[in-house]
N, CA and C atoms of all chains as a GROMACS GRO file, in nm:
protein
  651
    1MET      N    1  14.680   9.335   3.552
    1MET     CA    2  14.562   9.267   3.608
    1MET      C    3  14.521   9.330   3.739
    2PRO      N    4  14.399   9.382   3.746
    2PRO     CA    5  14.355   9.442   3.872
    2PRO      C    6  14.319   9.337   3.976
    3ARG      N    7  14.348   9.369   4.098
    3ARG     CA    8  14.310   9.278   4.208
    3ARG      C    9  14.194   9.340   4.285
    4ILE      N   10  14.090   9.260   4.302
    4ILE     CA   11  13.973   9.310   4.375
    4ILE      C   12  13.931   9.207   4.479
    5ALA      N   13  13.901   9.254   4.597
    5ALA     CA   14  13.857   9.167   4.706
    5ALA      C   15  13.956   9.054   4.732
    6GLY      N   16  14.081   9.089   4.760
    6GLY     CA   17  14.179   8.988   4.797
    6GLY      C   18  14.246   8.925   4.678
    7VAL      N   19  14.228   8.796   4.660
    7VAL     CA   20  14.311   8.723   4.565
    7VAL      C   21  14.260   8.726   4.422
    8ASP      N   22  14.140   8.774   4.399
    8ASP     CA   23  14.081   8.753   4.268
    8ASP      C   24  14.142   8.843   4.161
    9ILE      N   25  14.180   8.782   4.049
    9ILE     CA   26  14.241   8.856   3.941
    9ILE      C   27  14.164   8.829   3.812
   10PRO      N   28  14.059   8.902   3.786
   10PRO     CA   29  13.989   8.890   3.659
   10PRO      C   30  14.075   8.948   3.546
   11GLU      N   31  14.035   8.921   3.418
   11GLU     CA   32  14.131   8.952   3.310
   11GLU      C   33  14.080   9.037   3.196
   12ASN      N   34  14.095   8.984   3.076
   12ASN     CA   35  14.065   9.060   2.955
   12ASN      C   36  13.917   9.080   2.927
   13LYS      N   37  13.832   9.038   3.019
   13LYS     CA   38  13.689   9.048   2.995
   13LYS      C   39  13.638   9.186   3.034
   14LYS      N   40  13.516   9.214   2.993
   14LYS     CA   41  13.452   9.335   3.038
   14LYS      C   42  13.435   9.327   3.189
   15ILE      N   43  13.446   9.442   3.253
   15ILE     CA   44  13.446   9.444   3.400
   15ILE      C   45  13.316   9.386   3.457
   16LEU      N   46  13.205   9.404   3.383
   16LEU     CA   47  13.077   9.349   3.429
   16LEU      C   48  13.088   9.198   3.452
   17TYR      N   49  13.165   9.132   3.364
   17TYR     CA   50  13.176   8.987   3.375
   17TYR      C   51  13.295   8.944   3.459
   18SER      N   52  13.404   9.019   3.452
   18SER     CA   53  13.521   8.975   3.529
   18SER      C   54  13.496   8.991   3.679
   19LEU      N   55  13.410   9.086   3.716
   19LEU     CA   56  13.377   9.102   3.858
   19LEU      C   57  13.311   8.976   3.914
   20GLN      N   58  13.243   8.904   3.826
   20GLN     CA   59  13.168   8.787   3.872
   20GLN      C   60  13.258   8.670   3.908
   21TYR      N   61  13.390   8.686   3.887
   21TYR     CA   62  13.482   8.582   3.930
   21TYR      C   63  13.503   8.588   4.081
   22VAL      N   64  13.457   8.696   4.142
   22VAL     CA   65  13.463   8.706   4.288
   22VAL      C   66  13.348   8.621   4.344
   23HIS      N   67  13.378   8.534   4.439
   23HIS     CA   68  13.275   8.451   4.502
   23HIS      C   69  13.178   8.543   4.577
   24GLY      N   70  13.051   8.537   4.540
   24GLY     CA   71  12.953   8.621   4.607
   24GLY      C   72  12.905   8.737   4.519
   25VAL      N   73  12.968   8.752   4.402
   25VAL     CA   74  12.922   8.855   4.308
   25VAL      C   75  12.869   8.787   4.182
   26GLY      N   76  12.742   8.807   4.157
   26GLY     CA   77  12.680   8.751   4.038
   26GLY      C   78  12.643   8.863   3.942
   27PRO      N   79  12.563   8.832   3.840
   27PRO     CA   80  12.525   8.933   3.743
   27PRO      C   81  12.459   9.055   3.806
   28ALA      N   82  12.365   9.033   3.895
   28ALA     CA   83  12.290   9.145   3.953
   28ALA      C   84  12.380   9.232   4.040
   29THR      N   85  12.456   9.167   4.130
   29THR     CA   86  12.544   9.243   4.219
   29THR      C   87  12.648   9.320   4.140
   30SER      N   88  12.703   9.254   4.038
   30SER     CA   89  12.804   9.317   3.956
   30SER      C   90  12.750   9.446   3.894
   31LYS      N   91  12.630   9.434   3.839
   31LYS     CA   92  12.566   9.549   3.775
   31LYS      C   93  12.544   9.662   3.876
   32ASP      N   94  12.494   9.624   3.994
   32ASP     CA   95  12.468   9.724   4.098
   32ASP      C   96  12.595   9.798   4.138
   33ILE      N   97  12.701   9.720   4.160
   33ILE     CA   98  12.827   9.780   4.206
   33ILE      C   99  12.876   9.882   4.104
   34LEU      N  100  12.877   9.841   3.975
   34LEU     CA  101  12.929   9.930   3.872
   34LEU      C  102  12.845  10.055   3.858
   35ALA      N  103  12.713  10.038   3.871
   35ALA     CA  104  12.625  10.155   3.861
   35ALA      C  105  12.653  10.251   3.975
   36LYS      N  106  12.674  10.195   4.094
   36LYS     CA  107  12.694  10.279   4.211
   36LYS      C  108  12.827  10.355   4.204
   37VAL      N  109  12.932  10.285   4.159
   37VAL     CA  110  13.063  10.348   4.151
   37VAL      C  111  13.072  10.438   4.028
   38GLY      N  112  12.984  10.414   3.930
   38GLY     CA  113  12.986  10.497   3.810
   38GLY      C  114  13.092  10.456   3.710
   39VAL      N  115  13.110  10.322   3.695
   39VAL     CA  116  13.206  10.270   3.598
   39VAL      C  117  13.128  10.210   3.482
   40ASP      N  118  13.172  10.235   3.359
   40ASP     CA  119  13.106  10.178   3.243
   40ASP      C  120  13.125  10.026   3.244
   41PRO      N  121  13.015   9.948   3.243
   41PRO     CA  122  13.027   9.803   3.252
   41PRO      C  123  13.102   9.742   3.134
   42ASP      N  124  13.112   9.818   3.022
   42ASP     CA  125  13.173   9.761   2.903
   42ASP      C  126  13.324   9.777   2.897
   43THR      N  127  13.384   9.853   2.990
   43THR     CA  128  13.530   9.863   2.987
   43THR      C  129  13.594   9.731   3.024
   44ARG      N  130  13.706   9.702   2.955
   44ARG     CA  131  13.781   9.581   2.988
   44ARG      C  132  13.848   9.599   3.124
   45ALA      N  133  13.865   9.491   3.195
   45ALA     CA  134  13.920   9.500   3.330
   45ALA      C  135  14.058   9.563   3.330
   46LYS      N  136  14.137   9.534   3.226
   46LYS     CA  137  14.274   9.587   3.224
   46LYS      C  138  14.277   9.737   3.196
   47ASP      N  139  14.170   9.790   3.133
   47ASP     CA  140  14.168   9.933   3.098
   47ASP      C  141  14.116  10.022   3.209
   48LEU      N  142  14.084   9.963   3.323
   48LEU     CA  143  14.030  10.043   3.433
   48LEU      C  144  14.136  10.135   3.490
   49ALA      N  145  14.094  10.258   3.521
   49ALA     CA  146  14.187  10.348   3.588
   49ALA      C  147  14.202  10.305   3.734
   50ASP      N  148  14.311  10.346   3.795
   50ASP     CA  149  14.339  10.304   3.933
   50ASP      C  150  14.229  10.345   4.030
   51HIS      N  151  14.177  10.467   4.009
   51HIS     CA  152  14.077  10.514   4.104
   51HIS      C  153  13.945  10.436   4.086
   52GLU      N  154  13.922  10.387   3.963
   52GLU     CA  155  13.801  10.307   3.941
   52GLU      C  156  13.812  10.173   4.013
   53VAL      N  157  13.930  10.112   4.001
   53VAL     CA  158  13.954   9.986   4.073
   53VAL      C  159  13.937  10.007   4.222
   54ALA      N  160  13.995  10.115   4.272
   54ALA     CA  161  13.985  10.143   4.416
   54ALA      C  162  13.840  10.164   4.456
   55GLY      N  163  13.764  10.234   4.370
   55GLY     CA  164  13.622  10.258   4.401
   55GLY      C  165  13.545  10.129   4.409
   56ILE      N  166  13.568  10.040   4.310
   56ILE     CA  167  13.497   9.912   4.310
   56ILE      C  168  13.535   9.831   4.433
   57ALA      N  169  13.664   9.826   4.464
   57ALA     CA  170  13.712   9.750   4.580
   57ALA      C  171  13.650   9.805   4.708
   58GLY      N  172  13.646   9.937   4.716
   58GLY     CA  173  13.589  10.000   4.836
   58GLY      C  174  13.443   9.966   4.851
   59GLU      N  175  13.371   9.973   4.741
   59GLU     CA  176  13.227   9.943   4.743
   59GLU      C  177  13.203   9.799   4.789
   60ILE      N  178  13.283   9.707   4.736
   60ILE     CA  179  13.267   9.567   4.777
   60ILE      C  180  13.301   9.550   4.924
   61ASP      N  181  13.410   9.613   4.967
   61ASP     CA  182  13.452   9.599   5.106
   61ASP      C  183  13.346   9.647   5.203
   62THR      N  184  13.283   9.760   5.170
   62THR     CA  185  13.191   9.818   5.267
   62THR      C  186  13.052   9.755   5.262
   63ASN      N  187  13.003   9.725   5.141
   63ASN     CA  188  12.862   9.689   5.132
   63ASN      C  189  12.834   9.544   5.093
   64HIS      N  190  12.937   9.465   5.070
   64HIS     CA  191  12.909   9.328   5.026
   64HIS      C  192  12.991   9.228   5.104
   65VAL      N  193  12.931   9.111   5.125
   65VAL     CA  194  13.002   9.001   5.188
   65VAL      C  195  13.049   8.908   5.077
   66VAL      N  196  13.178   8.892   5.061
   66VAL     CA  197  13.229   8.808   4.952
   66VAL      C  198  13.338   8.713   5.002
   67GLU      N  199  13.373   8.620   4.915
   67GLU     CA  200  13.487   8.529   4.938
   67GLU      C  201  13.483   8.459   5.073
   68GLY      N  202  13.594   8.462   5.146
   68GLY     CA  203  13.605   8.387   5.271
   68GLY      C  204  13.495   8.419   5.371
   69ALA      N  205  13.466   8.546   5.385
   69ALA     CA  206  13.364   8.587   5.482
   69ALA      C  207  13.229   8.526   5.446
   70LEU      N  208  13.198   8.526   5.317
   70LEU     CA  209  13.070   8.470   5.272
   70LEU      C  210  13.065   8.320   5.296
   71ARG      N  211  13.176   8.252   5.260
   71ARG     CA  212  13.180   8.107   5.280
   71ARG      C  213  13.162   8.073   5.427
   72ARG      N  214  13.230   8.152   5.511
   72ARG     CA  215  13.219   8.128   5.655
   72ARG      C  216  13.075   8.149   5.702
   73GLN      N  217  13.013   8.255   5.651
   73GLN     CA  218  12.877   8.285   5.692
   73GLN      C  219  12.782   8.172   5.656
   74VAL      N  220  12.798   8.118   5.533
   74VAL     CA  221  12.711   8.008   5.489
   74VAL      C  222  12.733   7.886   5.578
   75GLN      N  223  12.860   7.857   5.607
   75GLN     CA  224  12.890   7.743   5.694
   75GLN      C  225  12.827   7.761   5.831
   76GLN      N  226  12.835   7.884   5.882
   76GLN     CA  227  12.778   7.911   6.014
   76GLN      C  228  12.628   7.891   6.015
   77ASP      N  229  12.563   7.935   5.904
   77ASP     CA  230  12.418   7.918   5.895
   77ASP      C  231  12.381   7.772   5.897
   78ILE      N  232  12.459   7.691   5.823
   78ILE     CA  233  12.432   7.547   5.821
   78ILE      C  234  12.456   7.487   5.958
   79GLN      N  235  12.566   7.531   6.023
   79GLN     CA  236  12.600   7.480   6.155
   79GLN      C  237  12.490   7.513   6.256
   80ARG      N  238  12.433   7.631   6.241
   80ARG     CA  239  12.324   7.672   6.332
   80ARG      C  240  12.205   7.578   6.316
   81LEU      N  241  12.173   7.544   6.191
   81LEU     CA  242  12.062   7.452   6.167
   81LEU      C  243  12.092   7.316   6.230
   82LYS      N  244  12.217   7.271   6.216
   82LYS     CA  245  12.253   7.142   6.273
   82LYS      C  246  12.242   7.144   6.425
   83ASP      N  247  12.286   7.254   6.484
   83ASP     CA  248  12.288   7.262   6.630
   83ASP      C  249  12.149   7.269   6.692
   84THR      N  250  12.052   7.323   6.618
   84THR     CA  251  11.920   7.337   6.679
   84THR      C  252  11.836   7.210   6.666
   85ARG      N  253  11.890   7.107   6.606
   85ARG     CA  254  11.821   6.979   6.591
   85ARG      C  255  11.690   6.994   6.513
   86CYS      N  256  11.683   7.086   6.422
   86CYS     CA  257  11.559   7.100   6.346
   86CYS      C  258  11.566   7.010   6.224
   87TRP      N  259  11.456   7.001   6.154
   87TRP     CA  260  11.446   6.909   6.042
   87TRP      C  261  11.551   6.939   5.936
   88ARG      N  262  11.566   7.066   5.902
   88ARG     CA  263  11.662   7.103   5.799
   88ARG      C  264  11.804   7.068   5.841
   89GLY      N  265  11.833   7.088   5.970
   89GLY     CA  266  11.965   7.054   6.021
   89GLY      C  267  11.994   6.905   6.007
   90GLU      N  268  11.893   6.824   6.038
   90GLU     CA  269  11.908   6.679   6.025
   90GLU      C  270  11.940   6.641   5.882
   91ARG      N  271  11.872   6.705   5.788
   91ARG     CA  272  11.895   6.673   5.647
   91ARG      C  273  12.037   6.707   5.606
   92HIS      N  274  12.087   6.819   5.656
   92HIS     CA  275  12.226   6.855   5.627
   92HIS      C  276  12.319   6.750   5.684
   93ARG      N  277  12.288   6.707   5.805
   93ARG     CA  278  12.375   6.611   5.872
   93ARG      C  279  12.378   6.478   5.797
   94LYS      N  280  12.261   6.438   5.749
   94LYS     CA  281  12.253   6.310   5.681
   94LYS      C  282  12.296   6.318   5.535
   95GLY      N  283  12.321   6.438   5.485
   95GLY     CA  284  12.360   6.453   5.345
   95GLY      C  285  12.247   6.422   5.249
   96LEU      N  286  12.126   6.456   5.287
   96LEU     CA  287  12.010   6.436   5.200
   96LEU      C  288  11.957   6.572   5.159
   97PRO      N  289  11.873   6.575   5.053
   97PRO     CA  290  11.819   6.704   5.012
   97PRO      C  291  11.741   6.772   5.124
   98VAL      N  292  11.754   6.905   5.132
   98VAL     CA  293  11.702   6.978   5.246
   98VAL      C  294  11.562   7.032   5.219
   99ARG      N  295  11.530   7.054   5.092
   99ARG     CA  296  11.406   7.127   5.063
   99ARG      C  297  11.294   7.040   5.010
  100GLY      N  298  11.281   6.922   5.064
  100GLY     CA  299  11.163   6.842   5.036
  100GLY      C  300  11.162   6.770   4.903
  101GLN      N  301  11.278   6.758   4.836
  101GLN     CA  302  11.280   6.684   4.712
  101GLN      C  303  11.266   6.535   4.738
  102ARG      N  304  11.231   6.460   4.632
  102ARG     CA  305  11.220   6.316   4.649
  102ARG      C  306  11.357   6.254   4.663
  103THR      N  307  11.362   6.142   4.735
  103THR     CA  308  11.489   6.073   4.749
  103THR      C  309  11.480   5.928   4.707
  104ARG      N  310  11.357   5.889   4.664
  104ARG     CA  311  11.340   5.751   4.621
  104ARG      C  312  11.435   5.722   4.504
  105CYS      N  313  11.441   5.816   4.409
  105CYS     CA  314  11.543   5.809   4.306
  105CYS      C  315  11.605   5.948   4.295
  106ASN      N  316  11.705   5.960   4.212
  106ASN     CA  317  11.775   6.088   4.194
  106ASN      C  318  11.832   6.140   4.326
  107ALA      N  319  11.830   6.271   4.344
  107ALA     CA  320  11.895   6.332   4.462
  107ALA      C  321  12.043   6.301   4.466
  108ARG      N  322  12.105   6.285   4.348
  108ARG     CA  323  12.244   6.240   4.343
  108ARG      C  324  12.340   6.351   4.386
  109THR      N  325  12.301   6.477   4.367
  109THR     CA  326  12.391   6.585   4.405
  109THR      C  327  12.421   6.579   4.554
  110ARG      N  328  12.318   6.554   4.633
  110ARG     CA  329  12.338   6.549   4.777
  110ARG      C  330  12.393   6.415   4.823
  111LYS      N  331  12.346   6.309   4.760
  111LYS     CA  332  12.383   6.176   4.808
  111LYS      C  333  12.517   6.128   4.755
  112GLY      N  334  12.569   6.197   4.652
  112GLY     CA  335  12.697   6.156   4.596
  112GLY      C  336  12.682   6.043   4.496
  113ARG      N  337  12.794   5.988   4.452
  113ARG     CA  338  12.792   5.881   4.353
  113ARG      C  339  12.711   5.762   4.405
  114LYS      N  340  12.655   5.688   4.310
  114LYS     CA  341  12.573   5.572   4.348
  114LYS      C  342  12.657   5.469   4.423
  115ARG      N  343  12.603   5.419   4.530
  115ARG     CA  344  12.666   5.307   4.599
  115ARG      C  345  12.580   5.184   4.573
  116THR      N  346  12.637   5.086   4.503
  116THR     CA  347  12.559   4.968   4.468
  116THR      C  348  12.538   4.882   4.590
  117VAL      N  349  12.414   4.842   4.610
  117VAL     CA  350  12.382   4.758   4.724
  117VAL      C  351  12.390   4.613   4.681
  118ALA      N  352  12.467   4.532   4.753
  118ALA     CA  353  12.486   4.393   4.714
  118ALA      C  354  12.354   4.316   4.726
  119GLY      N  355  12.329   4.233   4.628
  119GLY     CA  356  12.213   4.144   4.636
  119GLY      C  357  12.080   4.212   4.616
  120LYS      N  358  12.081   4.331   4.555
  120LYS     CA  359  11.953   4.398   4.538
  120LYS      C  360  11.878   4.342   4.418
  121LYS      N  361  11.957   4.295   4.316
  121LYS     CA  362  11.893   4.245   4.194
  121LYS      C  363  11.918   4.096   4.181
  122GLY      N  364  11.822   4.022   4.130
  122GLY     CA  365  11.845   3.882   4.095
  122GLY      C  366  11.835   3.785   4.211
  123VAL      N  367  11.880   3.824   4.325
  123VAL     CA  368  11.872   3.732   4.439
  123VAL      C  369  11.729   3.724   4.488
  124LYS      N  370  11.676   3.601   4.490
  124LYS     CA  371  11.537   3.588   4.532
  124LYS      C  372  11.525   3.507   4.661
  125GLY      N  373  11.428   3.542   4.737
  125GLY     CA  374  11.397   3.468   4.860
  125GLY      C  375  11.507   3.481   4.962
  126MET      N  376  10.602   7.769   4.818
  126MET     CA  377  10.588   7.916   4.816
  126MET      C  378  10.580   7.967   4.959
  127SER      N  379  10.644   8.079   4.983
  127SER     CA  380  10.645   8.129   5.120
  127SER      C  381  10.518   8.209   5.149
  128ARG      N  382  10.495   8.227   5.277
  128ARG     CA  383  10.374   8.292   5.322
  128ARG      C  384  10.379   8.442   5.296
  129SER      N  385  10.264   8.498   5.266
  129SER     CA  386  10.256   8.641   5.237
  129SER      C  387  10.295   8.724   5.360
  130MET      N  388  10.375   8.827   5.337
  130MET     CA  389  10.422   8.912   5.446
  130MET      C  390  10.305   8.982   5.515
  131LYS      N  391  10.205   9.012   5.435
  131LYS     CA  392  10.090   9.085   5.485
  131LYS      C  393  10.027   9.018   5.607
  132LYS      N  394  10.023   8.885   5.602
  132LYS     CA  395   9.956   8.811   5.710
  132LYS      C  396  10.041   8.801   5.835
  133GLY      N  397  10.172   8.817   5.821
  133GLY     CA  398  10.259   8.794   5.935
  133GLY      C  399  10.276   8.647   5.961
  134PRO      N  400  10.359   8.609   6.059
  134PRO     CA  401  10.383   8.468   6.084
  134PRO      C  402  10.258   8.397   6.139
  135TYR      N  403  10.245   8.270   6.106
  135TYR     CA  404  10.132   8.194   6.159
  135TYR      C  405  10.164   8.150   6.301
  136VAL      N  406  10.086   8.199   6.395
  136VAL     CA  407  10.102   8.158   6.533
  136VAL      C  408   9.967   8.107   6.582
  137ASP      N  409   9.967   7.986   6.633
  137ASP     CA  410   9.843   7.927   6.683
  137ASP      C  411   9.791   8.011   6.799
  138GLU      N  412   9.668   8.061   6.785
  138GLU     CA  413   9.621   8.159   6.883
  138GLU      C  414   9.604   8.101   7.023
  139LYS      N  415   9.548   7.981   7.028
  139LYS     CA  416   9.527   7.919   7.159
  139LYS      C  417   9.660   7.895   7.229
  140LEU      N  418   9.756   7.848   7.150
  140LEU     CA  419   9.887   7.820   7.207
  140LEU      C  420   9.952   7.948   7.257
  141TYR      N  421   9.938   8.053   7.176
  141TYR     CA  422   9.995   8.182   7.213
  141TYR      C  423   9.935   8.233   7.343
  142MET      N  424   9.802   8.216   7.355
  142MET     CA  425   9.735   8.258   7.478
  142MET      C  426   9.789   8.182   7.598
  143LYS      N  427   9.810   8.052   7.579
  143LYS     CA  428   9.862   7.970   7.689
  143LYS      C  429   9.999   8.017   7.732
  144VAL      N  430  10.082   8.051   7.633
  144VAL     CA  431  10.217   8.098   7.665
  144VAL      C  432  10.209   8.228   7.743
  145GLN      N  433  10.120   8.318   7.697
  145GLN     CA  434  10.104   8.445   7.767
  145GLN      C  435  10.061   8.424   7.911
  146LYS      N  436   9.968   8.331   7.928
  146LYS     CA  437   9.917   8.304   8.062
  146LYS      C  438  10.029   8.254   8.151
  147GLN      N  439  10.114   8.169   8.096
  147GLN     CA  440  10.227   8.117   8.173
  147GLN      C  441  10.323   8.227   8.211
  148SER      N  442  10.347   8.317   8.116
  148SER     CA  443  10.441   8.426   8.143
  148SER      C  444  10.390   8.514   8.255
  149ASP      N  445  10.258   8.537   8.259
  149ASP     CA  446  10.200   8.617   8.365
  149ASP      C  447  10.196   8.540   8.495
  150GLY      N  448  10.148   8.416   8.487
  150GLY     CA  449  10.123   8.339   8.608
  150GLY      C  450  10.248   8.285   8.672
  151GLY      N  451  10.350   8.256   8.591
  151GLY     CA  452  10.474   8.207   8.647
  151GLY      C  453  10.491   8.057   8.646
  152LYS      N  454  10.384   7.981   8.628
  152LYS     CA  455  10.397   7.835   8.623
  152LYS      C  456  10.467   7.794   8.494
  153HIS      N  457  10.566   7.707   8.506
  153HIS     CA  458  10.639   7.670   8.385
  153HIS      C  459  10.630   7.522   8.357
  154LEU      N  460  10.510   7.479   8.327
  154LEU     CA  461  10.492   7.339   8.287
  154LEU      C  462  10.504   7.332   8.137
  155PRO      N  463  10.549   7.217   8.086
  155PRO     CA  464  10.551   7.201   7.940
  155PRO      C  465  10.409   7.208   7.884
  156ILE      N  466  10.394   7.269   7.768
  156ILE     CA  467  10.263   7.282   7.707
  156ILE      C  468  10.247   7.174   7.601
  157LYS      N  469  10.146   7.093   7.618
  157LYS     CA  470  10.116   6.991   7.517
  157LYS      C  471  10.050   7.059   7.397
  158THR      N  472  10.093   7.025   7.279
  158THR     CA  473  10.031   7.090   7.164
  158THR      C  474  10.034   7.001   7.040
  159TRP      N  475   9.935   7.025   6.957
  159TRP     CA  476   9.928   6.958   6.828
  159TRP      C  477   9.963   7.056   6.715
  160ALA      N  478   9.987   7.181   6.754
  160ALA     CA  479  10.006   7.287   6.654
  160ALA      C  480  10.147   7.285   6.599
  161ARG      N  481  10.175   7.187   6.516
  161ARG     CA  482  10.310   7.172   6.460
  161ARG      C  483  10.342   7.284   6.361
  162ALA      N  484  10.238   7.341   6.302
  162ALA     CA  485  10.258   7.443   6.200
  162ALA      C  486  10.280   7.581   6.260
  163CYS      N  487  10.275   7.588   6.392
  163CYS     CA  488  10.285   7.718   6.458
  163CYS      C  489  10.430   7.768   6.457
  164THR      N  490  10.450   7.891   6.415
  164THR     CA  491  10.584   7.951   6.414
  164THR      C  492  10.629   7.981   6.556
  165ILE      N  493  10.757   7.963   6.582
  165ILE     CA  494  10.811   7.998   6.713
  165ILE      C  495  10.842   8.147   6.713
  166VAL      N  496  10.777   8.220   6.802
  166VAL     CA  497  10.798   8.364   6.811
  166VAL      C  498  10.882   8.393   6.934
  167PRO      N  499  10.942   8.512   6.943
  167PRO     CA  500  11.032   8.543   7.055
  167PRO      C  501  10.971   8.516   7.193
  168GLU      N  502  10.837   8.529   7.205
  168GLU     CA  503  10.774   8.506   7.333
  168GLU      C  504  10.789   8.361   7.380
  169PHE      N  505  10.817   8.270   7.287
  169PHE     CA  506  10.825   8.128   7.322
  169PHE      C  507  10.960   8.089   7.381
  170ILE      N  508  11.059   8.179   7.374
  170ILE     CA  509  11.194   8.145   7.420
  170ILE      C  510  11.191   8.108   7.568
  171GLY      N  511  11.257   7.996   7.599
  171GLY     CA  512  11.264   7.951   7.737
  171GLY      C  513  11.147   7.866   7.779
  172LYS      N  514  11.051   7.845   7.689
  172LYS     CA  515  10.936   7.761   7.722
  172LYS      C  516  10.959   7.620   7.665
  173THR      N  517  10.898   7.524   7.729
  173THR     CA  518  10.906   7.389   7.678
  173THR      C  519  10.770   7.350   7.623
  174PHE      N  520  10.772   7.289   7.506
  174PHE     CA  521  10.648   7.240   7.447
  174PHE      C  522  10.658   7.090   7.429
  175GLN      N  523  10.544   7.028   7.432
  175GLN     CA  524  10.541   6.887   7.396
  175GLN      C  525  10.467   6.879   7.264
  176VAL      N  526  10.544   6.861   7.158
  176VAL     CA  527  10.487   6.868   7.024
  176VAL      C  528  10.455   6.728   6.975
  177TYR      N  529  10.331   6.709   6.936
  177TYR     CA  530  10.286   6.578   6.892
  177TYR      C  531  10.346   6.544   6.756
  178ASN      N  532  10.392   6.422   6.740
  178ASN     CA  533  10.447   6.383   6.610
  178ASN      C  534  10.364   6.273   6.545
  179GLY      N  535  10.242   6.257   6.592
  179GLY     CA  536  10.155   6.153   6.538
  179GLY      C  537  10.152   6.030   6.626
  180ARG      N  538  10.245   6.021   6.718
  180ARG     CA  539  10.254   5.905   6.804
  180ARG      C  540  10.277   5.946   6.949
  181THR      N  541  10.379   6.026   6.969
  181THR     CA  542  10.410   6.069   7.105
  181THR      C  543  10.430   6.220   7.108
  182PHE      N  544  10.443   6.273   7.227
  182PHE     CA  545  10.475   6.415   7.242
  182PHE      C  546  10.625   6.430   7.264
  183VAL      N  547  10.690   6.506   7.177
  183VAL     CA  548  10.833   6.525   7.188
  183VAL      C  549  10.860   6.657   7.259
  184ASP      N  550  10.946   6.652   7.360
  184ASP     CA  551  10.981   6.774   7.433
  184ASP      C  552  11.064   6.866   7.345
  185VAL      N  553  11.018   6.988   7.330
  185VAL     CA  554  11.093   7.088   7.254
  185VAL      C  555  11.115   7.208   7.343
  186PHE      N  556  11.242   7.235   7.375
  186PHE     CA  557  11.274   7.353   7.453
  186PHE      C  558  11.316   7.463   7.356
  187CYS      N  559  11.247   7.576   7.360
  187CYS     CA  560  11.270   7.681   7.260
  187CYS      C  561  11.387   7.769   7.300
  188THR      N  562  11.482   7.782   7.211
  188THR     CA  563  11.594   7.873   7.231
  188THR      C  564  11.585   7.986   7.128
  189GLU      N  565  11.675   8.080   7.142
  189GLU     CA  566  11.672   8.198   7.055
  189GLU      C  567  11.691   8.160   6.909
  190ASP      N  568  11.776   8.059   6.886
  190ASP     CA  569  11.806   8.017   6.748
  190ASP      C  570  11.684   7.961   6.677
  191MET      N  571  11.584   7.917   6.753
  191MET     CA  572  11.470   7.849   6.691
  191MET      C  573  11.364   7.947   6.642
  192VAL      N  574  11.376   8.072   6.678
  192VAL     CA  575  11.275   8.170   6.637
  192VAL      C  576  11.266   8.174   6.485
  193GLY      N  577  11.142   8.169   6.437
  193GLY     CA  578  11.121   8.171   6.292
  193GLY      C  579  11.099   8.032   6.235
  194HIS      N  580  11.139   7.929   6.308
  194HIS     CA  581  11.109   7.793   6.266
  194HIS      C  582  10.970   7.754   6.315
  195LYS      N  583  10.920   7.641   6.264
  195LYS     CA  584  10.791   7.591   6.311
  195LYS      C  585  10.817   7.488   6.420
  196LEU      N  586  10.718   7.472   6.507
  196LEU     CA  587  10.733   7.375   6.616
  196LEU      C  588  10.758   7.235   6.561
  197GLY      N  589  10.687   7.203   6.453
  197GLY     CA  590  10.697   7.068   6.397
  197GLY      C  591  10.836   7.031   6.348
  198GLU      N  592  10.917   7.130   6.318
  198GLU     CA  593  11.051   7.101   6.267
  198GLU      C  594  11.136   7.032   6.371
  199PHE      N  595  11.096   7.041   6.498
  199PHE     CA  596  11.178   6.984   6.603
  199PHE      C  597  11.119   6.856   6.659
  200SER      N  598  11.015   6.807   6.592
  200SER     CA  599  10.949   6.687   6.640
  200SER      C  600  10.934   6.590   6.523
  201PRO      N  601  11.039   6.512   6.494
  201PRO     CA  602  11.039   6.429   6.372
  201PRO      C  603  10.925   6.327   6.370
  202THR      N  604  10.864   6.312   6.253
  202THR     CA  605  10.750   6.222   6.241
  202THR      C  606  10.790   6.085   6.189
  203ARG      N  607  10.910   6.071   6.140
  203ARG     CA  608  10.953   5.943   6.086
  203ARG      C  609  11.078   5.896   6.158
  204VAL      N  610  11.088   5.766   6.174
  204VAL     CA  611  11.207   5.708   6.235
  204VAL      C  612  11.274   5.619   6.131
  205PHE      N  613  11.396   5.646   6.098
  205PHE     CA  614  11.470   5.563   6.003
  205PHE      C  615  11.576   5.486   6.079
  206ARG      N  616  11.559   5.355   6.081
  206ARG     CA  617  11.655   5.273   6.156
  206ARG      C  618  11.748   5.198   6.062
  207GLY      N  619  11.764   5.244   5.941
  207GLY     CA  620  11.852   5.178   5.846
  207GLY      C  621  11.777   5.076   5.763
  208HIS      N  622  11.836   5.040   5.650
  208HIS     CA  623  11.771   4.944   5.561
  208HIS      C  624  11.784   4.804   5.617
  209THR      N  625  11.692   4.716   5.577
  209THR     CA  626  11.701   4.579   5.622
  209THR      C  627  11.811   4.507   5.545
  210ASN      N  628  11.879   4.417   5.614
  210ASN     CA  629  11.985   4.340   5.552
  210ASN      C  630  11.923   4.220   5.481
  211LYS      N  631  11.940   4.212   5.349
  211LYS     CA  632  11.876   4.106   5.271
  211LYS      C  633  11.929   3.967   5.308
  212LYS      N  634  12.059   3.960   5.339
  212LYS     CA  635  12.119   3.829   5.368
  212LYS      C  636  12.061   3.771   5.498
  213GLU      N  637  12.056   3.854   5.597
  213GLU     CA  638  12.007   3.804   5.724
  213GLU      C  639  11.856   3.804   5.731
  214GLY      N  640  11.794   3.870   5.633
  214GLY     CA  641  11.650   3.876   5.631
  214GLY      C  642  11.597   3.975   5.731
  215LEU      N  643  11.466   3.981   5.739
  215LEU     CA  644  11.404   4.075   5.832
  215LEU      C  645  11.424   4.029   5.975
  216LYS      N  646  11.472   4.121   6.054
  216LYS     CA  647  11.482   4.088   6.197
  216LYS      C  648  11.346   4.109   6.260
  217SER      N  649  11.299   4.004   6.324
  217SER     CA  650  11.162   4.013   6.378
  217SER      C  651  11.157   4.077   6.515
   0.00000   0.00000   0.00000
């Protein structure tokens, strides 16, 4: 099992797809990396030669932000929004949708599981 | 949809002129403005604006982090004070 970008160990899949197990590498990035290093996207991850693995790892290290560094960067971006007291920052702080979606109903991804409000139904006056 | 790159950022011209005048003249009074849609450009750093939110003017001091945002993003138009408690009823 080849190791790429730290802890990630993709497996019996074609390298084009196993690369996508790295956080920060999707279909497009994966394709770009393989094209640049000159590795056939259809080879299985286990059949890669050592120098091919090294080439892919090197390419990711130099030109891509992945895994921990990427997660940290995203967190920092969110923190920056929160610190500047702008509208988007407030939405992050309140755990509400950030990009103008409705919140009257739905928005469950941001708001989490439904919290039932006591006395909302049936109680009159 | 985002704004076309060709046009560049939207900056309120009158407001921009006022900022320029302040930078030349040296007076640093807060600038009252209604131009909430105006993008904050690097020239605005260190200036204070009073951005109208429909009711009052909110003081907005521009820092480096704010560049690229709009003035209105820092002047909230709605106040949410929590939902009313049904048991206690509306507090008058």
